[in-house]
C-alpha positions as CSV (number, residue, x, y, z in Angstrom):
1,M,0.1,-0.2,-0.1
2,K,2.5,2.2,0.8
3,N,4.0,2.2,-2.7
4,V,0.6,3.5,-4.2
5,Y,0.9,6.2,-1.6
6,E,4.0,7.2,-3.1
7,K,3.3,6.7,-7.0
8,S,0.1,8.7,-6.2
9,L,2.0,11.6,-4.4
10,N,4.5,11.2,-7.6
11,M,2.0,11.9,-9.9
12,H,0.1,14.4,-7.9
13,R,3.4,16.5,-8.3
14,E,4.3,15.7,-11.6
15,L,0.9,17.0,-12.8
16,R,0.4,19.7,-10.6
17,G,-3.3,18.9,-10.4
18,K,-5.3,16.3,-12.3
19,L,-7.5,18.7,-13.8
20,S,-7.9,21.1,-16.4
21,M,-10.5,23.3,-18.3
22,G,-10.6,22.8,-22.2
23,C,-12.6,25.0,-25.2
24,R,-14.9,22.8,-26.9
25,T,-14.9,25.0,-29.9
26,P,-11.6,26.0,-31.9
27,I,-10.3,29.9,-32.0
28,R,-8.7,29.7,-35.2
29,D,-9.3,33.5,-36.9
30,M,-11.3,36.8,-35.8
31,D,-14.6,35.0,-37.1
32,D,-14.4,32.5,-34.2
33,L,-13.2,35.2,-32.1
34,S,-16.5,37.3,-32.7
35,L,-18.2,34.4,-32.0
36,I,-17.3,33.2,-28.9
37,Y,-16.8,36.4,-27.7
38,T,-17.7,40.1,-28.3
39,P,-19.8,40.9,-30.5
40,G,-21.6,37.6,-30.8
41,V,-21.7,36.7,-27.1
42,A,-24.1,39.0,-26.7
43,E,-27.1,37.6,-28.3
44,P,-27.0,34.2,-26.2
45,C,-27.1,36.8,-23.5
46,R,-30.0,38.7,-24.6
47,A,-32.1,35.1,-25.1
48,I,-31.5,34.4,-21.7
49,V,-32.3,38.1,-20.5
50,A,-35.7,36.9,-22.4
51,D,-36.3,33.5,-21.0
52,K,-33.7,32.3,-17.9
53,E,-34.5,28.6,-18.8
54,E,-32.2,29.2,-22.3
55,V,-29.1,29.0,-19.4
56,W,-29.7,25.6,-19.9
57,N,-29.5,25.8,-23.4
58,V,-26.5,28.2,-24.7
59,T,-23.8,27.6,-21.3
60,I,-22.1,24.8,-19.9
61,K,-24.8,24.6,-17.0
62,N,-26.5,21.6,-18.7
63,N,-23.4,19.6,-17.8
64,L,-21.6,21.2,-15.4
65,V,-21.6,20.2,-11.3
66,A,-20.0,21.8,-8.7
67,V,-18.0,18.9,-6.2
68,I,-18.1,21.0,-3.0
69,T,-16.6,20.3,0.2
70,D,-15.7,21.7,3.6
71,G,-12.8,19.2,4.3
72,T,-14.1,18.3,7.8
73,A,-14.8,14.3,6.8
74,V,-12.5,13.4,3.8
75,L,-12.0,9.6,2.8
76,G,-10.4,8.0,6.2
77,L,-8.4,11.2,7.2
78,G,-11.1,13.4,9.2
79,D,-10.9,16.8,9.9
80,I,-7.9,18.0,7.3
81,G,-9.6,21.1,6.2
82,P,-10.3,22.5,3.0
83,E,-6.9,23.0,1.2
84,A,-5.8,19.2,1.8
85,S,-9.2,18.4,0.5
86,L,-8.6,19.4,-3.0
87,P,-7.1,16.2,-4.3
88,V,-9.7,14.0,-3.6
89,M,-12.4,16.6,-4.8
90,E,-10.3,16.9,-7.8
91,G,-10.2,12.9,-8.1
92,K,-14.2,13.1,-8.0
93,S,-14.3,15.3,-11.3
94,C,-12.2,12.9,-13.0
95,L,-14.5,10.3,-12.2
96,F,-17.3,11.9,-13.2
97,K,-16.0,12.9,-16.6
98,R,-14.5,9.4,-17.2
99,F,-17.3,7.5,-16.5
100,A,-20.5,9.6,-17.2
101,G,-18.6,12.6,-19.8
102,I,-19.8,15.6,-17.3
103,D,-18.0,18.4,-16.4
104,S,-17.0,19.3,-12.9
105,I,-15.7,22.0,-10.9
106,P,-13.7,21.0,-7.7
107,L,-14.4,23.9,-4.5
108,A,-13.3,23.8,-1.2
109,V,-15.2,26.3,1.6
110,S,-13.3,27.7,4.4
111,T,-15.9,27.4,6.8
112,K,-17.3,25.4,9.5
113,D,-20.8,27.1,9.8
114,V,-23.6,25.5,8.6
115,D,-25.4,28.7,7.0
116,E,-22.3,30.3,5.6
117,F,-21.6,27.1,4.1
118,V,-25.0,27.2,2.5
119,D,-25.3,30.6,2.2
120,A,-22.1,30.7,-0.2
121,V,-23.0,27.8,-1.7
122,S,-26.5,29.0,-3.2
123,K,-25.0,31.8,-4.5
124,I,-22.6,30.6,-6.9
125,A,-25.6,27.9,-7.7
126,V,-26.7,29.6,-10.7
127,S,-23.7,28.1,-12.8
128,F,-24.2,24.9,-12.2
129,G,-26.6,22.1,-13.1
130,G,-26.1,19.8,-9.8
131,I,-24.4,20.3,-6.6
132,N,-22.2,16.9,-5.5
133,L,-21.6,17.1,-1.6
134,E,-19.0,15.8,-0.1
135,D,-16.8,14.7,2.6
136,I,-18.6,16.9,5.2
137,S,-19.1,15.6,8.5
138,A,-22.5,14.3,10.3
139,P,-24.8,16.1,11.6
140,R,-24.0,18.7,10.0
141,C,-23.8,17.3,6.8
142,F,-27.5,16.5,7.0
143,E,-28.7,20.1,7.9
144,I,-26.5,21.8,5.0
145,E,-28.0,19.3,2.0
146,R,-31.3,20.2,3.4
147,K,-31.4,24.0,3.9
148,L,-29.3,24.1,0.4
149,Q,-31.9,21.6,-1.5
150,E,-34.9,23.9,0.1
151,R,-33.1,27.3,-1.7
152,L,-31.6,25.6,-4.8
153,D,-33.6,24.1,-8.0
154,I,-31.2,21.8,-9.0
155,P,-30.3,18.6,-7.4
156,V,-28.4,18.9,-4.1
157,F,-27.0,14.9,-3.3
158,H,-24.6,14.5,-0.7
159,D,-22.9,11.5,-2.4
160,D,-21.0,10.0,0.8
161,Q,-24.6,9.2,2.2
162,H,-26.9,8.8,-0.4
163,G,-24.4,7.2,-3.5
164,T,-23.2,4.9,-0.9
165,A,-26.9,3.8,0.2
166,V,-27.6,3.1,-3.5
167,I,-24.8,1.1,-4.0
168,A,-25.0,-0.9,-0.8
169,L,-28.7,-1.8,-1.6
170,A,-28.2,-3.3,-4.9
171,A,-25.4,-5.2,-3.9
172,Y,-27.5,-6.6,-0.5
173,K,-30.8,-7.4,-2.3
174,N,-27.9,-9.9,-4.2
175,A,-26.4,-11.1,-1.3
176,L,-29.8,-11.6,0.0
177,R,-31.0,-13.3,-3.5
178,L,-28.1,-15.7,-3.4
179,T,-28.7,-16.8,0.3
180,G,-32.3,-17.6,-0.2
181,R,-33.4,-14.4,2.0
182,N,-35.8,-11.5,1.5
183,L,-35.1,-7.5,2.6
184,R,-38.3,-7.4,4.6
185,D,-37.5,-10.0,7.0
186,A,-33.6,-10.4,7.0
187,T,-32.2,-8.9,10.4
188,L,-29.2,-6.4,9.4
189,V,-26.8,-5.2,11.7
190,I,-25.0,-1.5,10.9
191,N,-22.4,-0.6,12.1
192,G,-21.9,3.0,12.3
193,A,-24.1,5.7,12.7
194,G,-22.8,8.7,11.2
195,A,-23.5,10.2,7.4
196,A,-23.3,7.0,6.0
197,G,-24.6,4.8,8.3
198,C,-27.7,7.1,9.1
199,S,-28.7,7.5,5.3
200,I,-27.8,3.5,4.8
201,A,-30.8,2.8,7.3
202,R,-33.3,5.6,5.9
203,F,-32.6,3.7,2.7
204,F,-32.8,0.4,3.1
205,I,-35.9,1.2,5.3
206,A,-37.7,3.1,2.0
207,A,-36.9,0.0,-0.1
208,G,-38.5,-2.2,2.2
209,A,-36.4,-3.1,5.5
210,E,-37.9,-4.0,8.6
211,N,-35.5,-5.3,11.0
212,I,-32.5,-3.3,11.1
213,I,-30.7,-2.7,14.2
214,M,-28.0,0.2,14.4
215,C,-25.2,0.3,16.2
216,D,-23.2,3.4,17.3
217,I,-19.7,4.1,19.4
218,N,-21.8,2.7,22.2
219,G,-23.5,0.1,21.3
220,A,-27.1,-0.4,19.8
221,I,-28.7,2.4,19.6
222,C,-32.6,1.8,20.7
223,D,-35.5,4.6,21.4
224,D,-35.8,4.5,24.8
225,F,-32.2,5.3,25.6
226,T,-31.3,8.3,23.2
227,E,-29.0,10.2,25.2
228,G,-26.3,11.4,23.0
229,L,-28.1,11.0,19.9
230,N,-28.2,13.8,17.2
231,E,-31.3,14.6,15.6
232,S,-31.0,12.4,12.7
233,Q,-29.9,9.3,15.0
234,K,-32.9,10.0,17.2
235,A,-35.3,10.0,14.7
236,L,-33.7,6.5,13.2
237,A,-33.9,5.3,17.0
238,K,-38.1,5.1,16.6
239,V,-38.0,3.2,13.5
240,T,-34.9,0.8,14.1
241,N,-34.3,-2.0,16.3
242,P,-37.9,-3.7,16.7
243,R,-37.2,-5.8,19.5
244,R,-35.4,-3.0,21.1
245,K,-32.0,-4.9,21.5
246,R,-29.3,-3.4,23.8
247,G,-25.8,-4.3,24.1
248,R,-22.6,-3.6,22.2
249,L,-22.1,-5.0,18.4
250,A,-21.2,-8.4,20.0
251,D,-24.5,-9.0,21.4
252,V,-26.8,-7.6,19.0
253,I,-25.1,-9.8,16.2
254,K,-26.1,-13.1,17.7
255,G,-28.8,-14.3,15.1
256,A,-28.5,-11.4,12.6
257,D,-28.3,-12.4,9.2
258,A,-26.0,-9.7,8.2
259,F,-23.8,-7.4,9.0
260,L,-22.9,-4.0,7.1
261,G,-20.1,-1.5,8.5
262,V,-19.6,2.2,8.1
263,S,-17.2,2.2,11.2
264,R,-13.5,1.6,11.8
265,P,-11.2,-0.9,11.2
266,G,-11.0,-4.4,12.8
267,L,-14.4,-3.9,14.6
268,L,-15.9,-7.5,13.9
269,T,-14.0,-10.5,14.3
270,G,-14.7,-13.9,13.0
271,D,-15.8,-15.3,16.4
272,M,-19.0,-12.7,16.0
273,V,-19.2,-14.0,12.6
274,R,-19.7,-17.2,14.0
275,T,-22.6,-16.2,16.5
276,M,-24.7,-14.7,13.6
277,A,-27.1,-17.0,11.4
278,K,-26.5,-19.7,9.0
279,D,-24.9,-18.0,5.9
280,P,-24.4,-14.4,7.0
281,I,-23.5,-11.8,4.6
282,V,-20.8,-9.4,5.4
283,F,-20.5,-6.4,3.9
284,A,-17.6,-4.8,5.8
285,M,-17.2,-1.3,4.2
286,A,-14.6,0.6,6.1
287,N,-12.3,2.3,4.1
288,P,-9.0,1.6,3.3
289,T,-9.3,-1.3,6.3
290,P,-12.5,-2.8,6.7
291,E,-13.8,-4.4,9.7
292,I,-12.8,-7.9,8.7
293,F,-10.9,-8.9,5.8
294,P,-12.8,-11.1,3.5
295,D,-10.5,-13.9,4.3
296,E,-11.7,-14.1,7.7
297,A,-15.6,-13.7,7.4
298,L,-15.0,-16.4,5.3
299,A,-13.2,-18.8,6.9
300,A,-15.7,-17.9,10.2
301,G,-18.5,-19.2,8.2
302,A,-19.9,-15.9,5.7
303,A,-21.5,-16.9,3.0
304,V,-20.6,-13.7,1.0
305,V,-18.6,-10.4,1.8
306,A,-18.4,-7.2,0.2
307,T,-16.0,-4.3,0.9
308,G,-15.2,-0.4,0.1
309,R,-11.9,-1.9,-1.6
310,S,-11.1,-2.9,-5.4
311,D,-8.7,-5.6,-4.5
312,F,-11.7,-7.6,-2.9
313,P,-14.4,-9.0,-5.0
314,N,-18.1,-7.3,-4.7
315,Q,-16.6,-3.6,-4.0
316,V,-19.4,-1.3,-3.0
317,N,-17.9,1.4,-5.0
318,N,-19.5,4.9,-5.8
319,C,-18.3,5.3,-8.5
320,L,-20.9,3.2,-9.4
321,G,-23.6,5.5,-8.4
322,F,-22.9,9.2,-8.3
323,P,-21.9,9.6,-12.5
324,G,-24.7,7.6,-13.7
325,I,-27.7,9.4,-10.9
326,F,-26.1,12.6,-12.3
327,R,-26.2,11.9,-15.5
328,G,-29.9,10.6,-15.7
329,A,-30.9,14.0,-13.8
330,L,-28.8,16.3,-16.2
331,N,-30.3,14.7,-19.5
332,V,-33.9,15.5,-17.7
333,R,-32.8,19.4,-16.1
334,A,-34.1,17.8,-12.9
335,R,-35.0,19.9,-10.2
336,R,-33.8,17.4,-7.5
337,I,-32.6,13.8,-7.1
338,N,-35.6,12.3,-5.3
339,E,-36.0,9.1,-3.0
340,E,-37.7,7.6,-6.0
341,M,-34.9,8.3,-8.5
342,K,-32.5,6.5,-5.8
343,L,-34.3,3.5,-5.4
344,A,-34.8,3.0,-9.2
345,A,-31.0,3.7,-9.7
346,S,-30.2,0.9,-6.9
347,E,-32.8,-1.4,-8.9
348,A,-30.8,-0.9,-12.6
349,L,-28.0,-1.7,-10.7
350,A,-28.8,-4.7,-8.8
351,S,-30.4,-6.1,-12.3
352,L,-27.2,-5.6,-14.2
353,V,-26.1,-8.6,-12.5
354,T,-28.1,-11.7,-13.9
355,K,-29.6,-14.7,-12.3
356,D,-26.9,-17.1,-14.4
357,K,-24.1,-14.7,-13.2
358,L,-24.8,-14.5,-9.2
359,S,-22.4,-15.9,-7.2
360,K,-20.3,-15.2,-4.0
361,E,-17.8,-13.5,-5.8
362,Y,-20.1,-11.2,-8.3
363,I,-23.5,-9.6,-6.6
364,I,-22.1,-6.7,-7.7
365,P,-21.0,-5.0,-11.2
366,S,-17.4,-3.8,-11.8
367,A,-16.8,0.0,-11.5
368,L,-15.7,-0.4,-15.1
369,D,-18.5,-2.3,-16.6
370,P,-19.7,-0.1,-19.5
371,R,-23.5,-1.2,-18.9
372,V,-23.4,0.9,-15.4
373,V,-23.9,4.7,-16.1
374,P,-26.6,4.4,-18.8
375,A,-28.4,2.1,-17.1
376,V,-28.6,4.0,-13.8
377,A,-29.2,7.4,-16.4
378,E,-31.7,6.2,-17.9
379,A,-33.6,4.6,-15.1
380,V,-33.0,7.7,-12.7
381,A,-34.2,10.1,-16.0
382,A,-37.2,7.7,-16.0
383,A,-38.0,8.0,-12.3
384,A,-37.5,12.0,-12.9
385,R,-40.3,12.5,-15.4
386,A,-42.4,10.3,-13.5
387,T,-41.9,11.8,-10.1
388,G,-42.6,15.3,-12.0
389,V,-39.0,17.0,-11.1
390,A,-37.7,16.9,-14.6
391,R,-37.9,20.1,-16.8
392,D,-37.0,18.3,-19.9
C-alpha cells in the first residue's frame, strides 16, 4: 500500500493537479473570436434575459456539477481542512468526466458554519446543473443538504450518504437473493451511525427493510434510550431495532442475517461472525481497512462478503452510483434527486447482475462495467419524469 501512496504523490506533483479546462470550439481566426466572445456572445446573453431557462441551452450549466466540501470528513483522514481536501475533490471530478462525460469543478469552502456554507454555495449555484456535496461531517451534512435543496432548484446530492446507500442496497439485494433471504424479514446490523450509516438505514427502510439494528460507538441504538444521539440518530431510533435489543456489537449481532459496517477497522471478528445466522452476509466497508478482512469472514462462515476496496471481490464503490445518477438528472434537467430516483438507480444496478452470473464473488458490477452509467442514468431519468421533477 505504501507504494501506491508514493506513486500517487509523485503523480500529483508531476501533474500539478489532475484537472484542466478546455474550450469545445477552436479559436482559429477573427470570425471564431467574434462568435465565442464579443460581439456575438451578446445574443445568447439576450436570449437568457428573455427566458432564464435558455441558460440550460446556451451555457455549460447543462453538463456542469460542482463538487463541494469543507474538508471535515475526508475519506478515512477525517477533518483535514479545505486545502488538503482538494486532491480528493479533483479526483471526484475526474471520475465524473471518465464515467459519465460530466464536467465538474472542485470547490473547497473555508467555513464550518452551516449557514455560511449554505449561503456561499447558494450564491454560486446559478452556474451549475447540480451540486455534489462531498466529505462533510455529520450531523452538519444533513442540515447543509436540506437547506441547500430548499433554496435551490437543482439537485443537491451528498454522495457519502446517498451514493453509498444506493450501491449498498443493490449489492445487498443480490446477496439476499444468493442466500435465499428477503429484504423485509432479514435482520441487518449496521455498525456506524454517521452520515453514511444513517443514510443507508433510512434508504433500506424506504426500500422495505423492517429489521435493522443500528450501532454507534456506545452500542445498539434504541428508542427508549436516546441520550447523546443527534437528531438524525434519534429519528432512526424510532424506526429501527423493533425488538429493542441492547448491548455492544458482539451482543446484538448474535443470530443476525447480515452485517454492514461503515465504521472503523477491526470492529468485527471471526468469532462474532460465527454467532450470526447460517450463511451470513458481511459488508465490511470501512476504508481503507475494513471491519473484517474477507478471508477471516469467509473462514468464519460468511456466505458472501463485500468491502469498499478494489482488491477484493464485491467492491461497494461510489463510482457505480454518482456518475449515472447525475447523468440521468442532468439529461432531464431535474430540480432534485428524490427517493424514487435513488431507488430506481439501485434497482437498475442490481439488475445488471443476472441470475446466471450471480455468485458469492459477484453480487455487484465492476465500476468499469460500461453498462452501469447508461442503465442507471436511464432509470433515474425515467423516475424523475414520473415524479414530476424533470424540466425536460
